[in-house]
C-alpha positions as CSV (number, residue, x, y, z in Angstrom):
1,X,128.5,-165.3,60.9
2,X,131.2,-166.8,58.5
3,X,133.7,-168.7,60.1
4,X,136.8,-167.8,58.5
5,X,135.6,-164.3,59.0
6,X,136.2,-164.5,62.7
7,X,140.0,-165.8,62.5
8,X,142.2,-162.9,63.1
9,X,146.0,-162.9,62.4
10,X,148.6,-161.3,64.4
11,X,151.7,-161.1,63.3
12,X,152.7,-157.7,65.1
13,X,152.9,-159.0,68.9
14,X,150.3,-161.4,70.6
15,X,149.4,-165.0,69.4
16,X,149.6,-165.4,65.8
17,X,145.9,-166.7,65.1
18,X,142.6,-166.4,67.2
19,X,139.1,-167.1,67.0
20,X,137.0,-164.6,68.2
21,X,138.4,-163.9,71.8
22,X,140.2,-167.1,72.2
23,X,144.0,-168.4,70.6
24,X,144.6,-171.0,68.6
25,X,147.2,-173.2,69.3
26,X,149.7,-173.4,66.2
27,X,152.3,-175.4,67.5
28,X,156.0,-175.3,67.6
29,X,158.1,-172.4,66.0
30,X,158.8,-173.8,62.9
31,X,155.3,-174.8,62.2
32,X,154.0,-170.9,63.2
33,X,157.0,-170.0,60.8
34,X,155.3,-171.9,57.9
35,X,152.2,-170.0,59.0
36,X,153.5,-166.9,58.9
37,X,155.0,-167.1,55.6
38,X,151.6,-168.0,54.1
39,X,150.1,-165.0,56.1
40,X,152.5,-162.3,54.8
41,X,151.3,-163.6,51.2
42,X,148.0,-164.0,52.0
43,X,145.4,-164.9,48.9
44,X,148.7,-165.9,46.7
45,X,149.9,-169.5,46.0
46,X,153.2,-170.3,47.8
47,X,155.2,-173.3,46.5
48,X,156.6,-176.0,48.8
49,X,160.0,-174.9,47.8
50,X,159.3,-171.0,48.7
51,X,158.1,-172.1,51.9
52,X,161.4,-174.4,52.6
53,X,163.4,-171.5,51.6
54,X,161.4,-169.4,53.9
55,X,161.9,-171.9,57.0
56,X,165.1,-173.2,56.5
57,X,167.0,-170.8,54.0
58,X,169.9,-172.5,52.1
59,X,170.6,-175.7,54.5
60,X,167.3,-177.5,54.5
61,X,166.9,-180.8,56.1
62,X,166.4,-183.9,53.6
63,X,163.4,-184.8,54.7
64,X,162.0,-180.8,54.4
65,X,159.3,-181.6,51.7
66,X,157.9,-184.1,54.1
67,X,158.1,-181.9,57.2
68,X,156.3,-179.2,55.2
69,X,153.5,-182.1,54.6
70,X,153.3,-182.7,58.0
71,X,153.0,-178.9,59.2
72,X,150.4,-178.0,56.9
73,X,148.2,-181.0,58.0
74,X,148.7,-179.8,61.5
75,X,147.7,-176.3,60.7
76,X,145.0,-177.5,58.5
77,X,143.4,-179.3,61.7
78,X,144.2,-176.3,64.0
79,X,142.0,-173.9,62.0
80,X,139.3,-176.5,61.5
81,X,137.1,-174.2,64.3
82,X,137.1,-171.3,61.6
83,X,136.7,-173.5,58.5
84,X,139.0,-173.9,56.0
85,X,141.2,-170.7,55.2
86,X,144.2,-173.2,54.4
87,X,144.0,-174.5,50.8
88,X,146.4,-177.1,49.7
89,X,147.2,-177.9,45.9
90,X,149.6,-180.0,44.2
91,X,151.3,-176.5,42.9
92,X,151.4,-175.1,47.0
93,X,149.3,-173.8,49.5
94,X,147.6,-170.7,50.1
95,X,146.1,-168.8,53.1
96,X,142.6,-167.4,51.8
97,X,141.8,-164.8,54.2
98,X,141.0,-161.3,53.6
99,X,143.8,-158.8,54.5
100,X,142.0,-156.7,56.6
101,X,142.0,-159.8,59.5
102,X,145.9,-159.6,59.2
103,X,147.2,-157.2,61.1
104,X,150.5,-156.7,59.1
105,X,148.3,-155.9,55.7
106,X,146.4,-153.7,57.9
107,X,149.3,-151.9,59.2
108,X,150.7,-151.3,55.7
109,X,147.3,-150.3,54.3
110,X,147.2,-147.7,56.7
111,X,150.7,-146.4,55.8
112,X,149.6,-146.1,52.0
113,X,146.7,-144.4,53.1
114,X,148.7,-141.9,55.2
115,X,151.2,-141.2,52.2
116,X,147.9,-140.3,50.4
117,X,147.0,-138.1,53.1
118,X,150.0,-136.4,52.7
119,X,150.2,-135.9,49.3
120,X,146.7,-134.0,49.3
121,X,148.2,-131.6,52.3
122,X,145.8,-133.4,54.9
123,X,147.7,-133.9,57.4
124,X,145.4,-134.5,60.2
125,X,143.8,-137.4,58.3
126,X,147.7,-138.4,57.9
127,X,147.6,-138.4,61.5
128,X,145.2,-140.5,62.3
129,X,146.0,-143.2,59.7
130,X,149.5,-143.2,61.3
131,X,147.8,-143.3,64.8
132,X,145.9,-146.3,63.0
133,X,148.9,-148.2,61.5
134,X,150.8,-148.0,64.6
135,X,147.9,-149.4,66.6
136,X,148.4,-152.9,65.2
137,X,151.3,-153.5,67.0
138,X,150.9,-155.3,70.5
139,X,154.7,-156.1,71.1
140,X,157.5,-157.6,68.5
141,X,157.1,-158.3,65.1
142,X,157.0,-162.1,64.3
143,X,158.3,-162.7,67.8
144,X,159.8,-166.2,68.2
145,X,159.5,-167.0,64.7
146,X,162.4,-168.4,63.2
147,X,163.7,-168.7,59.2
148,X,165.4,-166.6,56.9
149,X,162.2,-165.2,55.8
150,X,161.0,-164.1,59.0
151,X,164.2,-162.7,60.2
152,X,164.2,-160.5,56.9
153,X,160.5,-159.7,57.3
154,X,161.0,-158.4,60.8
155,X,163.8,-155.9,59.9
156,X,161.9,-154.5,57.3
157,X,158.5,-154.1,59.6
158,X,160.3,-152.3,62.3
159,X,162.3,-150.0,60.0
160,X,158.4,-149.0,58.9
161,X,157.2,-148.9,62.5
162,X,160.4,-146.8,62.9
163,X,159.9,-144.7,60.1
164,X,155.7,-144.4,60.8
165,X,157.1,-143.1,64.3
166,X,159.2,-140.4,63.5
167,X,156.4,-139.5,61.0
168,X,153.6,-139.2,63.5
169,X,155.8,-137.2,65.6
170,X,156.7,-135.0,62.8
171,X,153.1,-134.2,61.9
172,X,152.0,-133.9,65.2
173,X,154.7,-131.3,65.8
174,X,153.9,-129.6,62.4
175,X,150.0,-129.3,63.5
176,X,151.2,-128.0,67.1
177,X,150.8,-130.8,69.4
178,X,154.4,-130.1,70.7
179,X,153.3,-130.2,74.0
180,X,151.6,-133.7,74.3
181,X,154.9,-134.5,72.1
182,X,157.7,-134.2,74.7
183,X,157.0,-137.1,76.8
184,X,156.3,-139.2,73.9
185,X,159.4,-138.1,72.0
186,X,161.8,-138.5,75.5
187,X,160.8,-142.4,76.0
188,X,161.8,-143.1,71.8
189,X,164.9,-141.2,72.0
190,X,166.2,-143.1,75.1
191,X,165.1,-146.5,73.3
192,X,166.7,-145.5,69.8
193,X,169.6,-142.7,70.9
194,X,171.2,-142.9,67.6
195,X,168.3,-141.6,65.5
196,X,169.1,-138.2,65.4
197,X,165.7,-137.3,63.8
198,X,163.9,-137.9,67.0
199,X,166.6,-135.7,69.1
200,X,165.4,-132.7,67.2
201,X,161.7,-133.2,67.3
202,X,162.3,-133.5,71.0
203,X,164.4,-130.7,70.9
204,X,162.1,-128.7,68.9
205,X,159.1,-129.6,71.1
206,X,160.5,-128.2,73.7
207,X,161.5,-125.0,72.5
208,X,158.3,-124.4,71.3
209,X,156.6,-125.4,74.6
210,X,158.9,-122.2,75.9
211,X,161.4,-124.6,77.6
212,X,164.4,-123.3,75.8
213,X,167.1,-124.5,78.8
214,X,165.5,-128.0,78.5
215,X,166.2,-128.1,74.6
216,X,169.4,-127.2,75.3
217,X,170.1,-129.7,78.0
218,X,168.3,-132.2,75.6
219,X,170.8,-131.5,72.9
220,X,173.8,-131.5,75.3
221,X,172.3,-135.2,76.1
222,X,171.8,-136.1,72.7
223,X,175.3,-135.2,71.9
224,X,177.0,-136.7,74.7
225,X,174.9,-140.3,73.8
226,X,175.9,-139.9,70.1
227,X,179.6,-139.5,70.6
228,X,179.6,-142.4,73.2
229,X,177.6,-145.2,71.3
230,X,179.1,-144.1,68.0
231,X,182.5,-142.4,68.7
232,X,181.5,-139.4,66.3
233,X,179.6,-136.2,66.6
234,X,176.2,-135.5,65.5
235,X,175.2,-134.5,62.2
236,X,174.7,-130.9,60.9
237,X,171.6,-130.7,61.0
238,X,171.3,-131.3,65.3
239,X,174.4,-128.9,65.5
240,X,172.5,-126.3,63.4
241,X,169.2,-127.0,65.5
242,X,171.2,-126.0,68.7
243,X,172.3,-122.8,67.6
244,X,168.8,-122.0,66.1
245,X,167.8,-122.6,69.8
246,X,170.5,-120.2,71.1
247,X,169.3,-117.5,68.8
248,X,165.4,-118.2,69.6
249,X,165.1,-118.2,65.4
250,X,161.5,-117.1,64.8
251,X,161.2,-119.3,61.9
252,X,161.5,-122.2,64.8
253,X,158.3,-121.1,66.5
254,X,154.9,-123.1,65.5
255,X,153.3,-121.1,62.7
256,X,150.1,-122.5,61.3
257,X,149.9,-123.6,57.6
258,X,147.0,-124.3,55.4
259,X,145.8,-127.9,54.7
260,X,146.9,-127.9,50.8
261,X,149.4,-130.1,48.7
262,X,152.5,-128.1,47.6
263,X,155.0,-129.6,45.5
264,X,158.3,-130.4,47.0
265,X,160.8,-127.4,47.0
266,X,164.0,-128.5,49.0
267,X,166.8,-128.8,47.3
268,X,170.0,-130.2,48.6
269,X,172.6,-127.1,49.5
270,X,175.2,-126.8,47.0
271,X,178.2,-128.6,48.3
272,X,180.8,-126.7,50.1
273,X,183.5,-128.8,48.8
274,X,183.5,-130.2,45.2
275,X,186.3,-132.3,43.5
276,X,186.6,-134.1,40.0
277,X,184.2,-134.9,37.7
278,X,184.8,-132.0,35.6
279,X,183.6,-133.9,32.3
280,X,180.6,-135.2,33.4
281,X,179.7,-131.8,34.9
282,X,180.6,-130.3,31.5
283,X,177.8,-132.5,29.8
284,X,175.2,-131.9,32.2
285,X,175.8,-128.1,32.1
286,X,175.9,-128.2,28.4
287,X,171.7,-129.2,28.9
288,X,171.3,-126.7,31.2
289,X,172.9,-123.8,28.8
290,X,170.5,-125.3,26.0
291,X,167.5,-125.0,28.4
292,X,168.4,-121.6,29.8
293,X,169.8,-120.4,26.6
294,X,167.5,-121.4,23.8
295,X,164.8,-123.1,25.9
296,X,165.7,-126.3,24.3
297,X,164.3,-129.3,26.7
298,X,166.4,-132.8,27.4
299,X,166.6,-135.8,29.4
300,X,169.6,-136.8,31.5
301,X,169.8,-140.2,33.1
302,X,172.5,-140.3,36.2
303,X,174.1,-143.7,37.0
304,X,175.9,-144.2,40.1
305,X,176.5,-146.9,42.8
306,X,175.5,-146.1,46.4
307,X,177.8,-143.3,47.8
308,X,179.2,-142.2,44.3
309,X,178.0,-138.7,45.1
310,X,175.0,-138.4,42.9
311,X,173.2,-136.1,45.0
312,X,176.3,-133.4,45.4
313,X,177.1,-134.1,42.0
314,X,173.7,-133.1,40.5
315,X,173.6,-130.0,43.2
316,X,176.8,-128.6,41.9
317,X,176.1,-129.1,38.4
318,X,172.3,-127.3,39.2
319,X,173.8,-124.4,41.3
320,X,173.0,-121.7,38.9
321,X,169.4,-123.0,38.5
322,X,168.1,-123.8,41.7
323,X,165.3,-120.9,41.3
324,X,164.0,-123.1,38.3
325,X,164.4,-126.7,39.8
326,X,162.0,-129.0,41.5
327,X,163.7,-132.2,43.0
328,X,162.4,-135.1,44.7
329,X,163.7,-138.3,46.1
330,X,162.1,-141.8,46.4
331,X,162.6,-143.9,49.2
332,X,161.3,-147.2,50.1
333,X,158.2,-145.8,52.0
334,X,157.3,-143.6,48.3
335,X,157.7,-146.6,46.7
336,X,154.4,-148.4,47.9
337,X,152.2,-145.5,46.9
338,X,151.4,-145.2,43.1
339,X,152.4,-142.0,41.4
340,X,153.7,-140.5,45.1
341,X,156.6,-139.0,43.2
342,X,155.1,-137.2,40.7
343,X,152.7,-135.4,43.4
344,X,155.6,-134.6,45.8
345,X,157.3,-133.0,42.6
346,X,154.2,-131.5,40.7
347,X,151.4,-131.3,43.2
348,X,148.3,-133.4,43.4
349,X,147.0,-131.5,40.6
350,X,149.3,-133.4,38.0
351,X,147.5,-136.9,39.1
352,X,144.7,-135.3,37.0
353,X,146.2,-134.0,34.2
354,X,150.2,-134.3,34.0
355,X,150.2,-132.9,30.5
356,X,148.7,-129.7,31.4
357,X,150.3,-129.7,34.7
358,X,153.7,-129.3,33.4
359,X,153.0,-127.2,30.2
360,X,151.5,-124.4,32.4
361,X,154.8,-124.9,34.8
362,X,156.8,-124.5,31.8
363,X,155.0,-121.2,30.7
364,X,156.9,-119.2,33.2
365,X,159.8,-120.5,31.8
366,X,162.4,-123.2,31.6
367,X,162.3,-126.0,34.1
368,X,164.4,-128.5,35.8
369,X,162.7,-131.6,37.5
370,X,164.8,-134.2,39.2
371,X,163.9,-137.1,40.3
372,X,166.2,-138.9,42.4
373,X,166.8,-142.8,43.4
374,X,164.4,-143.8,41.1
375,X,165.4,-147.5,41.5
376,X,163.0,-147.1,44.7
377,X,160.1,-145.4,42.4
378,X,156.6,-146.9,42.3
379,X,155.5,-148.5,38.3
380,X,153.2,-145.8,37.8
381,X,155.5,-142.8,38.6
382,X,157.9,-144.5,36.4
383,X,155.6,-144.7,33.7
384,X,154.7,-140.8,34.3
385,X,158.3,-140.2,34.0
386,X,158.9,-141.6,30.6
387,X,155.6,-139.4,29.5
388,X,157.8,-136.2,31.1
389,X,160.5,-137.4,28.8
390,X,158.6,-137.1,25.9
391,X,157.4,-133.6,27.2
392,X,161.0,-132.6,26.5
393,X,160.7,-132.8,22.8
394,X,158.7,-129.7,22.9
395,X,158.7,-127.9,25.9
396,X,161.3,-126.2,27.9
397,X,162.1,-128.9,30.2
398,X,165.6,-130.6,31.5
399,X,164.3,-134.0,33.1
400,X,167.0,-135.8,35.1
401,X,166.7,-139.5,36.7
402,X,169.5,-140.9,38.6
403,X,169.6,-144.4,40.1
404,X,171.8,-147.0,41.6
405,X,172.4,-150.2,40.2
406,X,170.5,-152.3,42.9
407,X,168.0,-153.0,43.2
408,X,167.7,-154.2,39.9
409,X,164.5,-153.9,38.4
410,X,163.1,-154.8,34.9
411,X,160.8,-151.8,34.5
412,X,163.8,-149.7,35.1
413,X,166.0,-151.3,32.9
414,X,163.7,-151.2,30.1
415,X,163.0,-147.2,30.5
416,X,166.6,-146.6,30.7
417,X,167.2,-148.1,27.4
418,X,164.3,-146.8,25.9
419,X,165.4,-142.9,26.3
420,X,166.8,-140.9,23.7
421,X,168.4,-138.7,26.0
422,X,171.9,-138.8,27.7
423,X,173.2,-141.4,30.5
424,X,175.9,-139.7,32.7
425,X,177.7,-142.5,34.7
426,X,179.5,-141.5,37.7
427,X,183.5,-143.0,37.9
428,X,185.2,-143.3,40.9
429,X,187.7,-140.9,42.3
430,X,191.1,-141.7,40.7
431,X,194.4,-140.6,42.8
432,X,194.0,-136.8,41.7
433,X,190.6,-136.5,42.9
434,X,191.3,-138.5,46.2
435,X,194.5,-136.2,46.6
436,X,192.1,-132.9,46.2
437,X,189.3,-134.6,48.3
438,X,192.1,-134.6,51.4
439,X,193.8,-131.2,50.3
440,X,190.2,-130.0,50.6
441,X,188.9,-131.5,54.0
442,X,192.0,-132.1,56.1
443,X,193.7,-129.5,57.8
444,X,196.9,-131.4,57.8
445,X,198.7,-133.4,54.8
446,X,197.7,-137.1,55.3
447,X,201.1,-138.0,52.8
448,X,201.0,-140.0,49.8
449,X,201.1,-143.7,51.6
450,X,197.7,-142.9,53.3
451,X,196.4,-141.3,50.0
452,X,197.2,-144.5,48.4
453,X,195.6,-146.6,50.8
454,X,192.4,-144.4,50.8
455,X,192.1,-144.6,47.2
456,X,193.0,-148.5,47.1
457,X,190.5,-149.6,50.1
458,X,187.5,-147.2,48.9
459,X,188.0,-148.0,45.6
460,X,187.4,-144.4,44.9
461,X,183.9,-144.3,46.3
462,X,183.0,-140.4,47.6
463,X,181.0,-141.2,50.3
464,X,183.5,-143.8,51.6
465,X,186.4,-141.4,51.4
466,X,184.6,-138.6,53.2
467,X,183.7,-140.9,56.1
468,X,187.3,-142.2,56.3
469,X,188.8,-138.9,55.9
470,X,186.4,-137.6,58.9
471,X,188.1,-140.6,61.0
472,X,191.6,-139.6,59.7
473,X,190.6,-135.9,60.7
474,X,189.8,-137.1,64.3
475,X,193.1,-138.9,64.9
476,X,191.6,-142.5,64.4
477,X,192.6,-145.5,62.6
478,X,190.0,-146.8,59.8
479,X,187.2,-148.4,61.8
480,X,185.3,-151.3,60.4
481,X,183.2,-153.0,63.6
482,X,179.7,-153.2,63.5
483,X,179.4,-150.2,65.7
484,X,181.2,-147.5,63.5
485,X,180.1,-144.7,61.5
486,X,182.1,-146.0,58.5
487,X,180.5,-149.1,58.7
488,X,177.0,-148.1,58.7
489,X,177.4,-146.3,55.8
490,X,178.4,-149.6,54.1
491,X,175.9,-151.3,55.6
492,X,173.1,-148.8,54.3
493,X,174.5,-148.8,50.7
494,X,174.2,-152.8,51.1
495,X,170.8,-153.2,52.7
496,X,169.3,-154.8,49.6
497,X,171.1,-157.4,49.5
498,X,169.4,-160.7,50.5
499,X,169.7,-162.4,54.0
500,X,171.9,-165.9,51.7
501,X,173.9,-163.4,49.8
502,X,175.3,-161.6,52.8
503,X,175.6,-164.5,55.3
504,X,177.5,-166.1,51.9
505,X,179.8,-163.0,51.6
506,X,180.6,-163.0,55.6
507,X,182.4,-166.0,54.7
508,X,184.0,-165.4,51.3
509,X,185.1,-162.0,53.3
510,X,187.1,-164.3,55.9
511,X,189.1,-166.2,52.4
512,X,191.5,-163.6,51.8
513,X,192.3,-161.2,49.1
514,X,190.9,-163.5,46.2
515,X,189.2,-166.7,46.5
516,X,187.8,-169.6,44.2
517,X,183.9,-171.0,44.6
518,X,185.6,-174.3,45.2
519,X,187.1,-172.4,48.6
520,X,184.0,-170.9,49.2
521,X,181.9,-173.7,49.4
522,X,184.4,-175.4,51.8
523,X,184.4,-172.7,54.3
524,X,180.5,-172.6,54.3
525,X,180.0,-176.6,53.9
526,X,177.3,-176.1,51.5
527,X,177.0,-177.2,48.0
528,X,177.9,-175.2,44.9
529,X,173.9,-175.0,43.7
530,X,173.7,-173.6,47.4
531,X,175.8,-170.8,46.4
532,X,175.1,-170.0,43.0
533,X,172.1,-167.6,43.6
534,X,174.1,-165.5,46.2
535,X,177.3,-165.7,44.1
536,X,175.3,-164.3,41.2
537,X,173.6,-161.7,43.5
538,X,176.8,-160.4,44.8
539,X,178.2,-160.1,41.0
540,X,175.3,-158.4,40.1
541,X,175.5,-155.7,42.7
542,X,179.2,-155.6,41.9
543,X,180.2,-156.6,45.9
544,X,182.2,-159.1,44.1
545,X,184.0,-159.1,40.3
546,X,185.7,-161.9,38.7
547,X,189.2,-162.5,37.8
548,X,189.6,-165.5,35.3
549,X,188.4,-168.2,37.5
550,X,188.9,-166.4,40.8
551,X,186.4,-163.9,42.7
552,X,187.4,-160.8,45.0
553,X,185.8,-157.9,46.5
554,X,185.5,-155.1,44.5
555,X,186.2,-152.6,47.2
556,X,188.5,-154.0,50.0
557,X,186.7,-151.6,52.9
558,X,183.5,-153.9,52.0
559,X,185.8,-156.8,52.6
560,X,186.6,-155.9,55.6
561,X,183.1,-154.8,57.0
562,X,181.8,-157.9,56.1
563,X,184.8,-160.0,57.7
564,X,183.8,-157.6,61.0
565,X,180.7,-159.1,61.2
566,X,181.9,-162.5,62.5
567,X,183.4,-161.9,66.2
568,X,186.9,-161.9,66.7
569,X,187.3,-164.9,68.6
570,X,185.5,-166.9,66.4
571,X,187.2,-165.1,63.3
572,X,190.7,-166.6,64.7
573,X,189.1,-169.9,64.7
574,X,187.9,-169.8,61.1
575,X,190.6,-168.7,59.8
576,X,192.9,-171.2,61.1
577,X,190.0,-173.8,60.3
578,X,190.3,-172.5,56.7
579,X,193.9,-172.6,56.6
580,X,193.9,-176.3,57.4
581,X,191.0,-177.1,54.7
582,X,193.7,-175.2,52.0
583,X,196.6,-177.2,53.4
584,X,194.7,-180.2,53.3
585,X,194.0,-179.5,49.4
586,X,197.2,-178.4,48.2
587,X,197.1,-174.8,48.1
588,X,200.2,-172.6,47.4
589,X,201.8,-171.8,50.6
590,X,201.4,-168.3,50.5
591,X,197.5,-168.2,50.3
592,X,197.6,-170.9,53.6
593,X,200.3,-168.3,55.0
594,X,197.4,-165.5,54.2
595,X,195.0,-167.0,56.4
596,X,196.8,-167.7,59.3
597,X,198.7,-164.1,59.3
598,X,195.5,-162.6,59.7
599,X,194.8,-164.6,63.4
600,X,197.8,-162.4,64.8
601,X,198.7,-163.9,68.1
602,X,195.9,-166.2,68.5
603,X,197.7,-169.0,66.7
604,X,197.0,-171.7,68.5
605,X,195.9,-174.7,66.0
606,X,198.8,-177.5,66.7
607,X,199.1,-178.4,63.2
608,X,200.8,-175.1,62.0
609,X,204.2,-175.7,63.6
610,X,204.9,-178.8,61.7
611,X,203.2,-177.3,58.3
612,X,205.5,-173.9,58.7
613,X,208.8,-176.2,58.6
614,X,207.5,-178.8,55.9
615,X,206.7,-175.2,54.1
616,X,209.5,-172.7,55.1
617,X,211.5,-173.1,51.6
618,X,208.3,-172.3,49.5
619,X,207.1,-169.7,51.2
620,X,208.0,-165.8,50.8
621,X,210.4,-164.5,53.2
622,X,208.0,-161.7,54.8
623,X,205.2,-164.4,55.6
624,X,207.7,-166.8,56.7
625,X,209.3,-164.6,59.4
626,X,206.0,-163.3,60.6
627,X,204.9,-166.7,61.1
628,X,207.9,-167.7,62.8
629,X,207.7,-164.5,65.1
630,X,203.8,-165.4,65.6
631,X,204.7,-169.0,66.4
632,X,207.6,-168.3,69.2
633,X,204.6,-166.6,71.4
634,X,203.0,-170.4,71.4
635,X,203.6,-172.4,74.5
636,X,202.5,-175.8,73.1
637,X,205.3,-175.9,71.2
638,X,208.0,-179.3,72.0
639,X,211.3,-178.8,72.4
640,X,212.2,-180.0,69.1
641,X,209.9,-178.0,67.2
642,X,211.5,-174.8,69.4
643,X,214.7,-175.6,68.0
644,X,214.1,-176.4,64.3
645,X,212.0,-173.1,64.3
646,X,214.5,-171.3,65.7
647,X,217.1,-172.4,63.2
648,X,214.8,-171.6,60.5
649,X,214.3,-168.1,61.5
650,X,218.1,-168.1,61.8
651,X,218.7,-168.9,58.2
652,X,215.9,-166.2,57.3
653,X,217.5,-163.6,59.4
654,X,221.1,-164.2,58.8
655,X,221.7,-165.4,55.7
656,X,225.2,-165.0,54.3
657,X,223.8,-162.8,51.6
658,X,222.0,-160.3,53.6
659,X,219.3,-160.1,51.1
660,X,217.2,-157.2,50.9
661,X,214.0,-159.3,51.7
662,X,215.3,-160.7,54.7
663,X,216.8,-157.6,56.1
664,X,213.4,-155.7,55.5
665,X,211.8,-158.0,57.4
666,X,214.5,-157.9,60.0
667,X,214.0,-154.3,60.4
668,X,210.2,-154.5,60.1
669,X,209.4,-157.0,63.2
670,X,210.0,-156.7,66.6
671,X,211.8,-158.9,68.7
672,X,209.5,-161.5,70.4
673,X,210.4,-163.9,73.1
674,X,211.8,-166.6,73.7
675,X,214.1,-166.9,70.8
676,X,213.2,-164.3,68.6
677,X,214.6,-161.1,70.0
678,X,218.6,-162.7,70.5
679,X,218.3,-163.3,66.2
680,X,216.8,-160.2,66.0
681,X,219.5,-158.3,67.7
682,X,222.4,-160.4,66.2
683,X,220.9,-159.8,62.6
684,X,220.9,-156.1,63.3
685,X,224.7,-156.2,64.4
686,X,225.5,-157.8,61.6
687,X,223.7,-155.9,59.3
688,X,222.7,-152.4,60.7
689,X,222.1,-150.3,57.5
690,X,220.6,-152.9,55.5
691,X,222.1,-155.1,52.7
692,X,224.5,-154.4,50.1
693,X,223.4,-153.7,46.8
694,X,226.6,-154.7,44.8
């Protein structure tokens, strides 16, 4: 037997490398990280720089190249019993091993087979492939393997596993295996309590097993858990399922279905609330009128950032043509299978003769084909979509594609640039649209101040506004903690950003409303060349935008979410360290104060009182008063500092002229002990109604 054929690689649990029935000792964790990087890209040449980036990220040790050489040499010695699968060249290294001997690649190949069976309508074969894929897992993915590459791959593989588990349960439920599923789903919902799809399938399985009371009890547990862990009610699908169980809905009972592929027909419901974007709606509806009234085809490309409301917009625009519309949506899983979108939309026969299929479809009358989220589509589906675009010249066919600006793909950019159809970009909601949305969705008037805050905080993003209004309706402050629903929406929209980019943005979020690249190098401790890639990625994703030489987060909410990724105690320390760095480099006093004010009552750094005394004359009145107020809580002040700070506060609160700024600060800030209270009280006695404006 070929020695190499006896080598198996297990990255989904178990020892990473095995020879027959025995383990191969690969050494310490970072050496295993090198091996895992090569195994995940088996058969490809991986450069030394790519290995260094995979293991250490943006902060490799000075001797990283030498360490990689040492690790590879040690790995080659460890693998000697199975021949020489690890090949070294001047350009890099490769693990020359068939992918069927590496569990990750077998897992992904079986997922592709499952997807192909689904497209063909062969559900039993799909279930077999899903079970085979999930059978590759023996534990945690890349367990104990460090490095940013392993971290990102671990997250990707775990999400693929969860999607496969959900799909496996869905297919088994479809095929009538609901009784056997109950126990399995009960375990899954306990492990993953916030995945509402699992709860829905458990409730359905119990209902179909004749256990209606238990199905309702499962809903009650699901609702209680979701509210407890997220603070929000379950989604509308889960709530609707409860009512269907109560009504003993006949359609919820199991019904045998033939094993054949049928194109996707599920269209999003027309939104119950829709405001604004009349100009953009008019552009789509003109194409729709030309199609339905004159039989004239056309193509529309819809651009919109994540959360901009592309699906709701199209559902509203096409509401009068639902019976003539087919609608499919790409995702990360569909992107792994060639032509999957085309088969989903037009059926498996379209894979053999696209022209014939679409021509026969249009013989029954005008048709609308909607392809959402083309940024996830596979290359073959994009090429077929381009062919469909050509058919619109002589068929009664309106072709619509939508995409986000990220992830950027050259194929998609080229496809968009070559279209002679119409490009529609969804703008953010302006002030009147925000007010109209609030009027439609909120039971009470939030007031102009809140509406102004909402518009600025979300930068008019429709999805963020809806979540923000939901929190307002529940009487809660906007929450950006990592566990809030609003933060989860933002995180989902930014999931395509690289790990180095996200880490850079976590640091940038602490720098205030705007910052320079020099500020960023200071807070991260990284050199400019190590930051350029992350900053460029954030600019391309429109997370950041440039204002001259300064950068800022385009959406303040996004900045808040990134800042919240740093625990509060660490955040307080970092803000004070950033302020110290800024003060030492001669930054404007108001920018230093901006950092300090974000710390709140945790101001403890000993340098702050003296810095404030030195800069009190150049600080704006509001920040100066608030900092003096916060410092009054410090217990480590000297008597001299107490007296000096109290004197400065008196000068600000009790100026002879009684300026508007000082009076406003006095009224806005509550008294603090030990020396703020009497000064606040005296200021109010002397000037109770505000400053004179004469």
